[in-house]
N, C-alpha and C positions, 0 to 999 in steps of 0.2 A: 334112743329113739326120739328124744325130745327135740333134736336138731333137724328132724325131717319134717317136710311139709305134710299137711293133712292128706294130700293125694298119695304121697309116697307111703305114709303110714297105713292108709287103707289098702294099698296095693300089697304091702308086705304082710298085712294081716289076712289077705285073701278075701276080703269082703267085696272088692270090686275087681273087674278085669281092666286091662289096659284100654280096651275099646270103650268101656263104660266111662272111664275117667276122661278120655278124650271128648266123648259126647257131652259129658257134664261141663267141661271147660268151654266147648264150643257154644253150648246153650247159654252159659253164663255170659260169654262175650256177646252173643246175639242179644241177650236181654239188655246188657249195658249199652250196646250200640243202638238198639231200638229206642231205648229211653232217651239217649242223647239226641237221636235223630228226631224223635217226636218233640222233644224240648226245642231243638233248633228249628223244627218246622213251625212250632207255635210262635217262637220268637220271630221267625221270618214273616209269619202272617201278621203278627202285631206290628212289626216294623213297616210292612207294606201298608197296613191300614193307617198307621200314623203318617206315613209319607203321602198317602192319598188324601188324608184330611188336610195336611199342610198345603198340598198342591191346590186343593179346592179353596182353601182360605186365600192363598196367593192369587189364584185366578179371580176370586171375588173382589179382592183388593185392587187388582189390576183393572178389572171391569169398572169398578167405581171411579178409579183415577181417570180412565179413558172417558167415561161419561162426563166427568167434571171438566176435563180438557176440551171435549167436544162442545159442551155448553158454553165455556168461556170463548172458544173460537167463534161459535155462532153469535154470541152476544157482541163480540168485537166486530164481526162482519156486519151485523145489523146496525150497530152504532155508526160504522163507517158509511153504510148505505144511507142512513138518516142524515148524516152531515153532508153527504154528496147532494141529497135532495135539497137541503137547506141552502147550500152554496148556489145551486141552480136557481132556486126561488129568489135569492138575494141578487144574483146576476141579472135576472130577468126584470125584477121590479124595483131596482135601486133608484132612489131619487138623487139626482146630482146635487152635491153640496155646493153652495155658492162660495166664491172667494170673498171672505168677509173677516173682519176683526171682531165680529160679534159671535159669541158662543152661547150655546144652550148647555147648562150644567145639569147633571143628574147624578143621583146616588145609586150605586150598584154594590150591595153588600156593605162593606166598610170603605169602599173606594169611591172617589168622585171622578166622574168622567165628563168629557165635554165634546161637543160637536159644533162645528162652524155652521151658523144659520144666518138667515136674514129675517126681517120682521115678519114677513108672510109665512115663512116656514116655521118660525117660532109659534105663531098663532095656530097653525095646523097641528103642531105637536101638542100644544096645550089643550086643544079641542079633541085630541086623540084621533085625528084623521091620519096622522103619521106616527109611526112607532120607531123606536131605536132597537136595532138588532145587532147582537155581537156575533160576528162570524170571522173565523180565522184571525182572531186577535184584533180586529178592527170593528169600529162601530159604523153601521150603515143605517140609512133612513129608508123605511119602506112604508107603503100605504097600509092602512089598518087591516085590510082583508088579507094581504100577503103576509103581514106579521102574524095574523091569526093562524095561517097555514104553517108558519114556522113554529109557532107555539104548540101546535098539535104534535109536531115531531120532536121538539125539544123545548120544554118550557123555560129552561135556564137561558136560552139564547136570546129571548126577548126581554129587554129592560122594562121593568114595571113602570107604569105611568107615575107621574110626580105625586099624585094624591095617594097612591098605594104605599109609598115608602115613607110618608111623613109620620112622625111619631105622634102618639096620643097627646093631647094637650095636658100640660102640667097644671095642677090645681093651684099651686103656689108660684105662679109665674110673676117674677119681679117686674117684667116689662109689659104687663097686660094693659097698663094705662097709657102706653105710648102708641101713637098711630103710625102704621106703616104706610109710606107713600105708595100710590097706585103705580107710579112709573118706575119703581125700583126694579132694576135688572141686575142679576148677579151672575 
């Protein structure tokens, strides 16, 4: 009798009928199926929640990227519009440069630039009646009021006046006793 299953042993002993044994097996199978179904249902719910969270994170990241791209596009468009306004101001108010071998030299950052001028134009630049503006890679001369309008749109476009870029005087200047001639032009 030891080789028989519990079901067969109970049937042979007469403790259960065939119908009761089948019902017990079906109930056990239902219980196992219900347990796995509930577990899989919970797993599916957890997976769905995790996927929803990932989708929300991805959507938030995409929204942030889109906002950044839109901001960059708007900044680029605004800069393009500012430079278009600057070009228009320069075209309208440009002072014609004379054909001359005389140049006005100025410092812009670490570079030295030069513009062809005559004596009258040099005086106007020194008195700040005329300003130098950099537009499209060229230096143009504009009246001070037009240069101020350019400065409002883009401060880097206007070359600072000569006094603004000069370095602070050095205390131990070896050449302080030498006189600089008034007619020196560089």
